[in-house]
TORKOLLUM-680403 format. One record per residue: z, y, x of N, C-alpha, C in turn. Coordinates in pm, whole numbers, plus 50000, padded with zeros to 5 digits. Example, Ala and Ser with C-alpha at 12.3 -4.5 7.8 and 13.67 -1.06 7.14 Angstrom:
TORKOLLUM-680403
> n_pz | n_py | n_px | ca_pz | ca_py | ca_px | c_pz | c_py | c_px
> 50780 | 49431 | 51319 | 50780 | 49550 | 51230 | 50780 | 49670 | 51320
> 50708 | 49775 | 51285 | 50714 | 49894 | 51367 | 50787 | 50003 | 51290
This chain:
TORKOLLUM-680403
> n_pz | n_py | n_px | ca_pz | ca_py | ca_px | c_pz | c_py | c_px
> 66436 | 39233 | 49962 | 66336 | 39126 | 49965 | 66203 | 39178 | 50019
> 66156 | 39292 | 49962 | 66029 | 39349 | 50004 | 66035 | 39394 | 50149
> 66143 | 39465 | 50185 | 66157 | 39512 | 50323 | 66160 | 39394 | 50418
> 66232 | 39287 | 50379 | 66237 | 39168 | 50463 | 66101 | 39106 | 50483
> 66021 | 39099 | 50377 | 65887 | 39043 | 50387 | 65800 | 39128 | 50478
> 65805 | 39260 | 50460 | 65727 | 39348 | 50545 | 65765 | 39334 | 50691
> 65894 | 39322 | 50716 | 65940 | 39308 | 50854 | 65884 | 39183 | 50919
> 65891 | 39071 | 50847 | 65838 | 38946 | 50900 | 65689 | 38956 | 50926
> 65617 | 39016 | 50831 | 65471 | 39029 | 50846 | 65437 | 39109 | 50970
> 65494 | 39229 | 50981 | 65459 | 39317 | 51091 | 65503 | 39258 | 51223
> 65621 | 39198 | 51227 | 65671 | 39138 | 51350 | 65577 | 39028 | 51396
> 65536 | 38942 | 51304 | 65446 | 38832 | 51339 | 65308 | 38882 | 51375
> 65260 | 38981 | 51301 | 65128 | 39039 | 51329 | 65123 | 39092 | 51471
> 65226 | 39165 | 51510 | 65229 | 39221 | 51646 | 65222 | 39109 | 51749
> 65292 | 39002 | 51724 | 65296 | 38892 | 51821 | 65162 | 38821 | 51830
> 65104 | 38792 | 51715 | 64977 | 38719 | 51715 | 64859 | 38804 | 51759
> 64843 | 38918 | 51693 | 64722 | 38998 | 51714 | 64713 | 39054 | 51854
> 64823 | 39096 | 51908 | 64819 | 39167 | 52034 | 64832 | 39075 | 52154
> 64833 | 38944 | 52129 | 64836 | 38849 | 52239 | 64713 | 38760 | 52242
> 64614 | 38794 | 52162 | 64489 | 38721 | 52166 | 64398 | 38793 | 52264
> 64404 | 38753 | 52388 | 64330 | 38824 | 52492 | 64201 | 38752 | 52527
> 64111 | 38823 | 52594 | 63986 | 38762 | 52637 | 63890 | 38744 | 52522
> 63771 | 38696 | 52554 | 63669 | 38676 | 52451 | 63689 | 38543 | 52379
> 63642 | 38536 | 52256 | 63653 | 38413 | 52178 | 63565 | 38305 | 52238
> 63606 | 38180 | 52218 | 63528 | 38067 | 52267 | 63391 | 38067 | 52201
> 63286 | 38057 | 52280 | 63151 | 38055 | 52226 | 63093 | 38191 | 52196
> 63168 | 38297 | 52224 | 63118 | 38431 | 52196 | 63037 | 38484 | 52313
> 62954 | 38582 | 52285 | 62875 | 38648 | 52387 | 62925 | 38792 | 52397
> 62988 | 38830 | 52510 | 63033 | 38968 | 52524 | 62915 | 39063 | 52545
> 62913 | 39171 | 52470 | 62802 | 39266 | 52478 | 62854 | 39409 | 52471
> 62766 | 39503 | 52500 | 62797 | 39644 | 52486 | 62676 | 39717 | 52430
> 62703 | 39823 | 52354 | 62597 | 39910 | 52307 | 62644 | 40054 | 52324
> 62553 | 40147 | 52313 | 62587 | 40287 | 52333 | 62570 | 40365 | 52204
> 62675 | 40435 | 52164 | 62670 | 40516 | 52044 | 62595 | 40646 | 52071
> 62569 | 40721 | 51965 | 62484 | 40839 | 51975 | 62539 | 40943 | 52073
> 62673 | 40953 | 52085 | 62731 | 41054 | 52173 | 62757 | 41002 | 52314
> 62706 | 40882 | 52344 | 62720 | 40826 | 52477 | 62839 | 40733 | 52494
> 62920 | 40717 | 52392 | 63035 | 40627 | 52399 | 62988 | 40482 | 52407
> 63048 | 40407 | 52499 | 63017 | 40265 | 52513 | 63104 | 40185 | 52417
> 63041 | 40104 | 52333 | 63113 | 40022 | 52235 | 63101 | 39875 | 52277
> 63214 | 39815 | 52308 | 63218 | 39675 | 52351 | 63240 | 39585 | 52230
> 63173 | 39469 | 52233 | 63188 | 39377 | 52121 | 63161 | 39234 | 52163
> 63203 | 39142 | 52078 | 63172 | 39000 | 52093 | 63077 | 38959 | 51982
> 62977 | 38882 | 52015 | 62886 | 38826 | 51914 | 62908 | 38676 | 51909
> 62934 | 38627 | 51789 | 62965 | 38485 | 51770 | 62887 | 38431 | 51651
> 62842 | 38306 | 51660 | 62779 | 38240 | 51547 | 62633 | 38278 | 51528
> 62576 | 38225 | 51419 | 62438 | 38252 | 51383 | 62429 | 38274 | 51232
> 62325 | 38344 | 51190 | 62304 | 38370 | 51049 | 62306 | 38518 | 51021
> 62323 | 38558 | 50895 | 62328 | 38700 | 50860 | 62439 | 38772 | 50939
> 62418 | 38899 | 50968 | 62511 | 38974 | 51053 | 62626 | 39032 | 50970
> 62748 | 39013 | 51022 | 62868 | 39073 | 50965 | 62937 | 39151 | 51076
> 62966 | 39278 | 51051 | 63040 | 39361 | 51146 | 63184 | 39373 | 51096
> 63281 | 39345 | 51185 | 63423 | 39351 | 51150 | 63483 | 39481 | 51201
> 63551 | 39554 | 51112 | 63611 | 39683 | 51147 | 63763 | 39668 | 51141
> 63829 | 39686 | 51255 | 63972 | 39658 | 51264 | 64057 | 39773 | 51211
> 64185 | 39744 | 51192 | 64281 | 39839 | 51138 | 64341 | 39924 | 51250
> 64439 | 40006 | 51214 | 64506 | 40093 | 51311 | 64580 | 40009 | 51415
> 64585 | 40060 | 51537 | 64658 | 39998 | 51648 | 64612 | 39856 | 51678
> 64486 | 39826 | 51651 | 64432 | 39693 | 51680 | 64294 | 39707 | 51741
> 64265 | 39619 | 51837 | 64129 | 39609 | 51888 | 64067 | 39482 | 51831
> 63960 | 39432 | 51893 | 63892 | 39316 | 51835 | 63979 | 39190 | 51836
> 64086 | 39190 | 51918 | 64178 | 39077 | 51915 | 64239 | 39055 | 51778
> 64256 | 39164 | 51703 | 64317 | 39153 | 51572 | 64228 | 39087 | 51468
> 64098 | 39083 | 51491 | 64005 | 39021 | 51396 | 63936 | 38898 | 51457
> 63984 | 38854 | 51572 | 63917 | 38743 | 51641 | 63929 | 38611 | 51565
> 64044 | 38586 | 51506 | 64060 | 38459 | 51432 | 63972 | 38458 | 51308
> 63962 | 38572 | 51240 | 63871 | 38582 | 51126 | 63728 | 38563 | 51171
> 63692 | 38622 | 51285 | 63556 | 38607 | 51337 | 63522 | 38461 | 51361
> 63617 | 38386 | 51413 | 63592 | 38244 | 51439 | 63561 | 38168 | 51311
> 63628 | 38202 | 51203 | 63601 | 38135 | 51075 | 63465 | 38176 | 51019
> 63434 | 38305 | 51024 | 63308 | 38352 | 50969 | 63188 | 38307 | 51051
> 63208 | 38279 | 51179 | 63097 | 38243 | 51268 | 63032 | 38110 | 51229
> 63094 | 38036 | 51140 | 63033 | 37912 | 51093 | 62911 | 37939 | 51005
> 62905 | 38062 | 50949 | 62797 | 38094 | 50856 | 62727 | 38225 | 50887
> 62780 | 38303 | 50982 | 62726 | 38436 | 51008 | 62717 | 38463 | 51158
> 62634 | 38561 | 51192 | 62641 | 38622 | 51324 | 62747 | 38731 | 51314
> 62860 | 38712 | 51381 | 62973 | 38803 | 51367 | 62977 | 38901 | 51483
> 62982 | 39029 | 51452 | 62997 | 39135 | 51551 | 63140 | 39186 | 51540
> 63220 | 39150 | 51640 | 63362 | 39186 | 51642 | 63381 | 39285 | 51757
> 63409 | 39411 | 51724 | 63403 | 39515 | 51827 | 63535 | 39588 | 51847
> 63546 | 39652 | 51962 | 63657 | 39743 | 51990 | 63619 | 39882 | 51942
> 63692 | 39934 | 51846 | 63667 | 40072 | 51804 | 63688 | 40167 | 51921
> 63624 | 40281 | 51919 | 63629 | 40373 | 52033 | 63774 | 40406 | 52069
> 63799 | 40411 | 52200 | 63932 | 40438 | 52249 | 64020 | 40315 | 52257
> 63967 | 40198 | 52225 | 64045 | 40074 | 52226 | 63976 | 39969 | 52311
> 64056 | 39876 | 52361 | 64000 | 39764 | 52436 | 63907 | 39809 | 52547
> 63785 | 39754 | 52547 | 63688 | 39784 | 52651 | 63588 | 39893 | 52611
> 63605 | 39950 | 52494 | 63519 | 40062 | 52453 | 63571 | 40191 | 52515
> 63480 | 40284 | 52540 | 63521 | 40413 | 52594 | 63549 | 40510 | 52479
> 63573 | 40635 | 52513 | 63605 | 40735 | 52412 | 63545 | 40869 | 52456
> 63495 | 40942 | 52361 | 63436 | 41073 | 52389 | 63496 | 41175 | 52294
> 63541 | 41283 | 52349 | 63603 | 41389 | 52268 | 63502 | 41501 | 52241
> 63518 | 41577 | 52133 | 63626 | 41566 | 52035 | 63600 | 41454 | 51935
> 63708 | 41403 | 51877 | 63695 | 41296 | 51778 | 63645 | 41351 | 51645
> 63565 | 41273 | 51576 | 63525 | 41301 | 51439 | 63496 | 41168 | 51371
> 63525 | 41158 | 51243 | 63497 | 41035 | 51169 | 63350 | 40999 | 51181
> 63264 | 41099 | 51182 | 63120 | 41075 | 51192 | 63084 | 40997 | 51318
> 63160 | 41020 | 51426 | 63131 | 40948 | 51551 | 63162 | 40799 | 51535
> 63267 | 40767 | 51460 | 63298 | 40625 | 51438 | 63194 | 40559 | 51348
> 63143 | 40635 | 51254 | 63035 | 40583 | 51170 | 62912 | 40557 | 51257
> 62884 | 40647 | 51350 | 62770 | 40627 | 51441 | 62791 | 40505 | 51530
> 62916 | 40474 | 51564 | 62944 | 40353 | 51641 | 62901 | 40229 | 51562
> 62937 | 40227 | 51434 | 62899 | 40114 | 51349 | 62747 | 40107 | 51335
> 62684 | 40223 | 51321 | 62539 | 40224 | 51310 | 62474 | 40169 | 51437
> 62529 | 40203 | 51554 | 62474 | 40151 | 51680 | 62486 | 40000 | 51686
> 62597 | 39946 | 51638 | 62615 | 39800 | 51635 | 62516 | 39734 | 51540
> 62497 | 39795 | 51424 | 62401 | 39740 | 51327 | 62260 | 39745 | 51384
> 62223 | 39858 | 51444 | 62089 | 39871 | 51500 | 62064 | 39772 | 51613
> 62169 | 39744 | 51690 | 62156 | 39649 | 51801 | 62151 | 39505 | 51753
> 62179 | 39485 | 51623 | 62189 | 39348 | 51569 | 62086 | 39320 | 51461
> 61981 | 39402 | 51454 | 61873 | 39374 | 51360 | 61847 | 39480 | 51257
> 61935 | 39580 | 51244 | 61905 | 39692 | 51155 | 61975 | 39693 | 51022
> 62037 | 39581 | 50982 | 62115 | 39578 | 50858 | 62226 | 39474 | 50873
> 62334 | 39492 | 50798 | 62448 | 39402 | 50814 | 62541 | 39412 | 50694
> 62626 | 39311 | 50682 | 62741 | 39318 | 50594 | 62854 | 39384 | 50673
> 62946 | 39451 | 50602 | 63062 | 39510 | 50666 | 63190 | 39452 | 50608
> 63286 | 39426 | 50697 | 63421 | 39386 | 50657 | 63519 | 39481 | 50724
> 63613 | 39535 | 50647 | 63716 | 39620 | 50704 | 63849 | 39593 | 50640
> 63957 | 39605 | 50719 | 64090 | 39584 | 50665 | 64176 | 39707 | 50688
> 64264 | 39737 | 50592 | 64356 | 39850 | 50597 | 64279 | 39980 | 50624
> 64319 | 40060 | 50723 | 64246 | 40183 | 50750 | 64103 | 40154 | 50795
> 64081 | 40037 | 50856 | 63946 | 39996 | 50893 | 63856 | 39978 | 50772
> 63915 | 39942 | 50659 | 63837 | 39929 | 50535 | 63787 | 40066 | 50490
> 63869 | 40169 | 50512 | 63829 | 40303 | 50472 | 63719 | 40355 | 50566
> 63729 | 40323 | 50694 | 63620 | 40356 | 50786 | 63493 | 40283 | 50744
> 63507 | 40159 | 50703 | 63390 | 40081 | 50662 | 63322 | 40142 | 50541
> 63399 | 40192 | 50444 | 63334 | 40251 | 50327 | 63271 | 40386 | 50364
> 63328 | 40456 | 50460 | 63264 | 40579 | 50508 | 63127 | 40545 | 50568
> 63121 | 40435 | 50643 | 62994 | 40393 | 50703 | 62895 | 40350 | 50595
> 62942 | 40271 | 50498 | 62853 | 40225 | 50393 | 62801 | 40342 | 50310
> 62883 | 40443 | 50291 | 62843 | 40561 | 50215 | 62737 | 40643 | 50289
> 62743 | 40641 | 50422 | 62654 | 40723 | 50504 | 62525 | 40651 | 50543
> 62539 | 40522 | 50576 | 62425 | 40447 | 50632 | 62347 | 40379 | 50521
> 62288 | 40456 | 50437 | 62216 | 40404 | 50320 | 62110 | 40303 | 50362
> 62118 | 40184 | 50305 | 62019 | 40081 | 50333 | 62055 | 39991 | 50449
> 62141 | 40036 | 50538 | 62177 | 39954 | 50654 | 62297 | 39863 | 50627
> 62378 | 39899 | 50528 | 62493 | 39816 | 50489 | 62457 | 39744 | 50359
> 62443 | 39612 | 50367 | 62399 | 39535 | 50252 | 62511 | 39513 | 50150
> 62630 | 39482 | 50200 | 62747 | 39465 | 50115 | 62870 | 39502 | 50195
> 62977 | 39536 | 50123 | 63101 | 39579 | 50186 | 63219 | 39500 | 50128
> 63298 | 39442 | 50217 | 63422 | 39371 | 50178 | 63539 | 39453 | 50235
> 63623 | 39504 | 50146 | 63740 | 39583 | 50186 | 63867 | 39504 | 50157
> 63951 | 39486 | 50260 | 64079 | 39419 | 50238 | 64192 | 39521 | 50249
> 64257 | 39544 | 50138 | 64376 | 39628 | 50127 | 64363 | 39767 | 50189
> 64268 | 39849 | 50143 | 64270 | 39989 | 50186 | 64402 | 40052 | 50140
> 64472 | 40124 | 50227 | 64608 | 40171 | 50194 | 64611 | 40302 | 50116
> 64543 | 40305 | 50004 | 64539 | 40424 | 49920 | 64670 | 40437 | 49842
> 64721 | 40559 | 49833 | 64838 | 40587 | 49750 | 64792 | 40685 | 49643
> 64778 | 40635 | 49521 | 64715 | 40715 | 49415 | 64808 | 40747 | 49299
> 64933 | 40700 | 49307 | 65027 | 40724 | 49197 | 65168 | 40717 | 49255
> 65267 | 40694 | 49168 | 65406 | 40691 | 49214 | 65455 | 40552 | 49247
> 65365 | 40457 | 49272 | 65406 | 40321 | 49305 | 65468 | 40312 | 49444
> 65446 | 40414 | 49527 | 65520 | 40431 | 49651 | 65513 | 40579 | 49688
> 65608 | 40627 | 49766 | 65607 | 40769 | 49802 | 65480 | 40805 | 49879
> 65425 | 40923 | 49857 | 65307 | 40965 | 49933 | 65342 | 40989 | 50079
> 65241 | 40992 | 50163 | 65263 | 41025 | 50302 | 65302 | 41172 | 50313
> 65396 | 41205 | 50402 | 65432 | 41347 | 50420 | 65310 | 41429 | 50460
> 65304 | 41552 | 50413 | 65189 | 41637 | 50442 | 65168 | 41659 | 50592
> 65278 | 41659 | 50667 | 65269 | 41688 | 50810 | 65266 | 41563 | 50897
> 65247 | 41447 | 50835 | 65256 | 41321 | 50910 | 65151 | 41315 | 51022
> 65028 | 41349 | 50990 | 64923 | 41345 | 51090 | 64949 | 41444 | 51203
> 64996 | 41563 | 51168 | 65024 | 41666 | 51268 | 65136 | 41621 | 51361
> 65241 | 41565 | 51306 | 65353 | 41518 | 51388 | 65311 | 41404 | 51479
> 65229 | 41315 | 51428 | 65181 | 41203 | 51510 | 65097 | 41254 | 51626
> 65007 | 41347 | 51598 | 64921 | 41403 | 51702 | 65003 | 41477 | 51807
> 65107 | 41547 | 51764 | 65191 | 41620 | 51858 | 65265 | 41525 | 51951
> 65314 | 41413 | 51899 | 65381 | 41315 | 51982 | 65286 | 41256 | 52086
> 65165 | 41224 | 52041 | 65065 | 41170 | 52134 | 65032 | 41272 | 52242
> 65011 | 41396 | 52203 | 64976 | 41502 | 52298 | 65087 | 41526 | 52398
> 65211 | 41505 | 52356 | 65325 | 41527 | 52443 | 65354 | 41406 | 52533
> 65270 | 41304 | 52525 | 65291 | 41185 | 52606 | 65397 | 41091 | 52552
> 65435 | 41111 | 52427 | 65539 | 41028 | 52364 | 65473 | 40923 | 52274
> 65390 | 40840 | 52335 | 65313 | 40743 | 52259 | 65402 | 40642 | 52188
> 65508 | 40599 | 52252 | 65600 | 40504 | 52189 | 65662 | 40560 | 52064
> 65699 | 40688 | 52069 | 65757 | 40753 | 51951 | 65653 | 40767 | 51840
> 65526 | 40788 | 51878 | 65420 | 40798 | 51778 | 65403 | 40665 | 51705
> 65407 | 40556 | 51779 | 65395 | 40424 | 51717 | 65515 | 40397 | 51627
> 65634 | 40433 | 51674 | 65754 | 40415 | 51592 | 65744 | 40495 | 51463
> 65697 | 40620 | 51472 | 65681 | 40702 | 51353 | 65584 | 40638 | 51255
> 65475 | 40584 | 51308 | 65374 | 40519 | 51224 | 65435 | 40402 | 51146
> 65514 | 40321 | 51214 | 65571 | 40204 | 51147 | 65683 | 40241 | 51051
> 65769 | 40336 | 51089 | 65883 | 40368 | 51004 | 65841 | 40452 | 50883
> 65785 | 40570 | 50908 | 65749 | 40657 | 50796 | 65616 | 40618 | 50732
> 65523 | 40571 | 50814 | 65393 | 40536 | 50761 | 65391 | 40405 | 50684
> 65455 | 40303 | 50740 | 65450 | 40171 | 50678 | 65581 | 40130 | 50612
> 65684 | 40210 | 50629 | 65810 | 40180 | 50562 | 65891 | 40070 | 50625
> 65868 | 40043 | 50753 | 65943 | 39940 | 50822 | 66075 | 40000 | 50869
> 66188 | 39931 | 50845 | 66317 | 39988 | 50884 | 66332 | 40001 | 51035
> 66416 | 40094 | 51076 | 66434 | 40123 | 51218 | 66476 | 40001 | 51298
> 66563 | 39918 | 51241 | 66612 | 39803 | 51319 | 66499 | 39706 | 51350
> 66404 | 39692 | 51255 | 66291 | 39601 | 51278 | 66198 | 39657 | 51386
> 66176 | 39788 | 51383 | 66091 | 39849 | 51486 | 66156 | 39838 | 51622
> 66290 | 39848 | 51626 | 66361 | 39830 | 51753 | 66338 | 39691 | 51809
> 66339 | 39591 | 51723 | 66309 | 39454 | 51767 | 66165 | 39442 | 51816
> 66074 | 39507 | 51746 | 65933 | 39502 | 51786 | 65912 | 39562 | 51924
> 65993 | 39663 | 51957 | 65978 | 39730 | 52086 | 66016 | 39638 | 52203
> 66086 | 39529 | 52174 | 66126 | 39435 | 52279 | 66017 | 39332 | 52308
> 65912 | 39330 | 52224 | 65807 | 39231 | 52240 | 65699 | 39282 | 52335
> 65635 | 39189 | 52409 | 65529 | 39232 | 52502 | 65415 | 39305 | 52433
> 65385 | 39273 | 52308 | 65276 | 39337 | 52238 | 65298 | 39484 | 52210
> 65423 | 39529 | 52219 | 65452 | 39670 | 52193 | 65377 | 39759 | 52291
> 65373 | 39722 | 52417 | 65308 | 39806 | 52518 | 65159 | 39821 | 52490
> 65098 | 39717 | 52434 | 64956 | 39726 | 52401 | 64934 | 39824 | 52286
> 65023 | 39822 | 52188 | 65011 | 39919 | 52079 | 65032 | 40061 | 52129
> 65129 | 40077 | 52216 | 65153 | 40210 | 52273 | 65029 | 40258 | 52347
> 64959 | 40165 | 52414 | 64837 | 40202 | 52484 | 64725 | 40246 | 52392
> 64734 | 40213 | 52264 | 64633 | 40256 | 52166 | 64684 | 40368 | 52075
> 64802 | 40421 | 52105 | 64862 | 40522 | 52018 | 64777 | 40647 | 52005
> 64698 | 40677 | 52107 | 64613 | 40797 | 52100 | 64507 | 40786 | 51991
> 64484 | 40664 | 51938 | 64387 | 40648 | 51830 | 64451 | 40659 | 51691
> 64584 | 40669 | 51683 | 64648 | 40684 | 51552 | 64598 | 40808 | 51477
> 64582 | 40923 | 51545 | 64526 | 41038 | 51471 | 64387 | 41011 | 51416
> 64311 | 40920 | 51478 | 64178 | 40886 | 51427 | 64192 | 40821 | 51290
> 64281 | 40721 | 51280 | 64298 | 40650 | 51153 | 64357 | 40743 | 51047
> 64448 | 40830 | 51088 | 64507 | 40921 | 50991 | 64404 | 41022 | 50941
> 64310 | 41061 | 51026 | 64200 | 41149 | 50982 | 64112 | 41077 | 50880
> 64087 | 40949 | 50903 | 64006 | 40869 | 50811 | 64075 | 40857 | 50675
> 64209 | 40847 | 50676 | 64285 | 40830 | 50552 | 64319 | 40962 | 50483
> 64287 | 41073 | 50545 | 64325 | 41203 | 50488 | 64273 | 41218 | 50345
> 64363 | 41261 | 50256 | 64328 | 41282 | 50117 | 64336 | 41160 | 50030
> 64375 | 41045 | 50087 | 64380 | 40921 | 50009 | 64522 | 40866 | 49995
> 64621 | 40936 | 50051 | 64759 | 40886 | 50047 | 64855 | 40992 | 49992
> 64806 | 41071 | 49901 | 64882 | 41184 | 49849 | 64958 | 41153 | 49722
> 64934 | 41036 | 49663 | 64991 | 41006 | 49533 | 64909 | 41062 | 49418
> 64793 | 41117 | 49450 | 64704 | 41174 | 49349 | 64576 | 41091 | 49341
> 64497 | 41106 | 49236 | 64373 | 41029 | 49223 | 64281 | 41048 | 49343
> 64203 | 40946 | 49373 | 64106 | 40954 | 49481 | 64000 | 41058 | 49449
> 63953 | 41130 | 49550 | 63846 | 41228 | 49526 | 63718 | 41159 | 49485
> 63670 | 41176 | 49363 | 63557 | 41097 | 49312 | 63426 | 41125 | 49384
> 63414 | 41240 | 49447 | 63287 | 41274 | 49512 | 63279 | 41228 | 49658
> 63389 | 41177 | 49713 | 63391 | 41144 | 49856 | 63290 | 41037 | 49891
> 63271 | 40940 | 49805 | 63177 | 40831 | 49831 | 63065 | 40831 | 49727
> 63018 | 40949 | 49696 | 62918 | 40966 | 49591 | 62786 | 40900 | 49624
> 62757 | 40879 | 49753 | 62630 | 40817 | 49793 | 62640 | 40666 | 49804
> 62755 | 40611 | 49773 | 62780 | 40469 | 49791 | 62699 | 40385 | 49692
> 62617 | 40295 | 49742 | 62538 | 40207 | 49655 | 62559 | 40059 | 49688
> 62614 | 40029 | 49805 | 62627 | 39889 | 49846 | 62727 | 39816 | 49756
> 62693 | 39696 | 49709 | 62790 | 39616 | 49634 | 62918 | 39599 | 49716
> 63032 | 39615 | 49650 | 63160 | 39620 | 49721 | 63262 | 39530 | 49653
> 63337 | 39456 | 49735 | 63450 | 39378 | 49688 | 63576 | 39433 | 49752
> 63675 | 39468 | 49669 | 63802 | 39518 | 49718 | 63908 | 39412 | 49686
> 63967 | 39353 | 49790 | 64060 | 39243 | 49771 | 64200 | 39284 | 49816
> 64300 | 39238 | 49739 | 64440 | 39268 | 49768 | 64520 | 39139 | 49752
> 64615 | 39117 | 49844 | 64699 | 38998 | 49837 | 64796 | 39004 | 49721
> 64821 | 38889 | 49660 | 64910 | 38885 | 49543 | 65054 | 38920 | 49580
> 65091 | 38907 | 49707 | 65227 | 38939 | 49750 | 65239 | 39079 | 49808
> 65132 | 39154 | 49806 | 65136 | 39289 | 49861 | 65193 | 39387 | 49760
> 65241 | 39502 | 49813 | 65306 | 39602 | 49730 | 65211 | 39656 | 49623
> 65270 | 39705 | 49518 | 65193 | 39750 | 49401 | 65094 | 39860 | 49436
> 65128 | 39946 | 49533 | 65038 | 40059 | 49559 | 64903 | 40013 | 49612
> 64899 | 39899 | 49684 | 64770 | 39846 | 49729 | 64683 | 39810 | 49610
> 64742 | 39747 | 49510 | 64667 | 39707 | 49391 | 64621 | 39828 | 49311
> 64710 | 39925 | 49293 | 64674 | 40044 | 49217 | 64562 | 40121 | 49287
> 64570 | 40130 | 49420 | 64466 | 40201 | 49495 | 64333 | 40130 | 49488
> 64337 | 39996 | 49496 | 64213 | 39919 | 49489 | 64146 | 39934 | 49354
> 64224 | 39928 | 49249 | 64167 | 39944 | 49115 | 64110 | 40085 | 49096
> 64180 | 40182 | 49151 | 64132 | 40320 | 49140 | 63998 | 40336 | 49211
> 63984 | 40275 | 49328 | 63858 | 40284 | 49401 | 63746 | 40217 | 49324
> 63772 | 40098 | 49273 | 63670 | 40025 | 49196 | 63625 | 40108 | 49076
> 63717 | 40187 | 49021 | 63684 | 40267 | 48905 | 63589 | 40381 | 48932
> 63574 | 40421 | 49059 | 63485 | 40534 | 49088 | 63360 | 40492 | 49165
> 63347 | 40364 | 49198 | 63227 | 40317 | 49269 | 63130 | 40254 | 49169
> 63001 | 40266 | 49194 | 62903 | 40217 | 49097 | 62891 | 40066 | 49090
> 62923 | 39997 | 49199 | 62904 | 39852 | 49203 | 63016 | 39788 | 49283
> 63135 | 39786 | 49225 | 63251 | 39735 | 49298 | 63337 | 39649 | 49207
> 63407 | 39555 | 49269 | 63495 | 39464 | 49195 | 63627 | 39449 | 49269
> 63732 | 39432 | 49193 | 63867 | 39407 | 49246 | 63897 | 39258 | 49234
> 63956 | 39201 | 49339 | 63989 | 39059 | 49335 | 64124 | 39037 | 49402
> 64199 | 38943 | 49349 | 64330 | 38908 | 49401 | 64318 | 38793 | 49499
> 64389 | 38802 | 49613 | 64398 | 38691 | 49707 | 64532 | 38622 | 49683
> 64527 | 38505 | 49623 | 64649 | 38434 | 49586 | 64732 | 38403 | 49710
> 64858 | 38448 | 49709 | 64949 | 38423 | 49819 | 64930 | 38515 | 49938
> 64834 | 38607 | 49929 | 64804 | 38694 | 50043 | 64897 | 38813 | 50054
> 64896 | 38875 | 50172 | 64972 | 38997 | 50196 | 64896 | 39081 | 50297
> 64955 | 39191 | 50342 | 64882 | 39283 | 50430 | 64854 | 39223 | 50568
> 64922 | 39116 | 50602 | 64898 | 39053 | 50730 | 64803 | 38934 | 50725
> 64740 | 38910 | 50612 | 64661 | 38788 | 50596 | 64538 | 38781 | 50686
> 64481 | 38895 | 50723 | 64365 | 38892 | 50813 | 64403 | 38824 | 50944
> 64528 | 38844 | 50986 | 64575 | 38785 | 51110 | 64644 | 38651 | 51090
> 64723 | 38641 | 50984 | 64806 | 38523 | 50965 | 64738 | 38412 | 50886
> 64643 | 38446 | 50801 | 64575 | 38346 | 50718 | 64427 | 38381 | 50705
> 64355 | 38390 | 50818 | 64216 | 38436 | 50812 | 64123 | 38346 | 50732
> 64152 | 38216 | 50726 | 64067 | 38125 | 50649 | 64068 | 38161 | 50501
> 64183 | 38209 | 50452 | 64192 | 38243 | 50310 | 64107 | 38363 | 50274
> 64073 | 38446 | 50374 | 63986 | 38561 | 50352 | 63841 | 38527 | 50383
> 63820 | 38441 | 50482 | 63683 | 38405 | 50520 | 63609 | 38337 | 50405
> 63678 | 38258 | 50326 | 63611 | 38186 | 50216 | 63557 | 38283 | 50111
> 63640 | 38372 | 50054 | 63583 | 38467 | 49956 | 63484 | 38564 | 50019
> 63501 | 38597 | 50147 | 63404 | 38684 | 50213 | 63267 | 38616 | 50219
> 63266 | 38491 | 50257 | 63140 | 38416 | 50262 | 63076 | 38412 | 50123
> 63156 | 38378 | 50022 | 63102 | 38369 | 49886 | 63043 | 38501 | 49840
> 63113 | 38609 | 49870 | 63067 | 38742 | 49826 | 62939 | 38783 | 49901
> 62939 | 38767 | 50031 | 62824 | 38811 | 50109 | 62699 | 38730 | 50077
> 62713 | 38602 | 50048 | 62597 | 38515 | 50030 | 62559 | 38494 | 49885
> 62635 | 38546 | 49791 | 62601 | 38524 | 49649 | 62477 | 38604 | 49609
């Protein structure tokens, strides 16, 4: 049952997210320059307080475009391509700090302070930014950070990041994406084989070189052990951590564990939600996001 649900979610996510091309209706395409010279491309939509959307692994701004459209009714939404994706450039060597600087450049270009929204590994990048950019992040909304803090699911293999990087370096991007879905997300081989037949697969393969970026961001949080309490010691921004009611237990356990070590954080359930809700049911997330950001 669970494997079947995951398969449907991922299959549909790939189809929807990776086929939303071009800029959103009514959006203004813009670019800004990060501290190391990397060009960060983004769409600005709507009016009101600024919200920056941080996408998950193997997704560019197309993956958060539908959510942006809902939030644009009440906010100025900054929906960007993370470095190495979409129309943004990339500068080596990679470091998590450079991605935080990308978010800071977007915030500075949009008035100097903002709300942050991040999903999956993008949620973990968002909390890294909120922890570092003191005063510039007003509030943080995290949707399903994929923390593994107990035995509710097997931990990630110790060599997973190394193997993924080696595949990418060897030019085997398709195999890197397959490894991510099978061992990383627990999707069965037959489902990944079906996904490889879809046009969206080639777009994911084109972003495979960024998988080591997300795995670096998640390092130390998927071991099956408690979260390192000092990692976000500077975190002061009010935070909401939301998990779908249909999502696997490890998402809930990880969210509760995070809330337990942050000074101003709350856990909330999204009724009927799952890991694909940002793409498949963005309105269900936009409503609590609006309430949280504006309360």
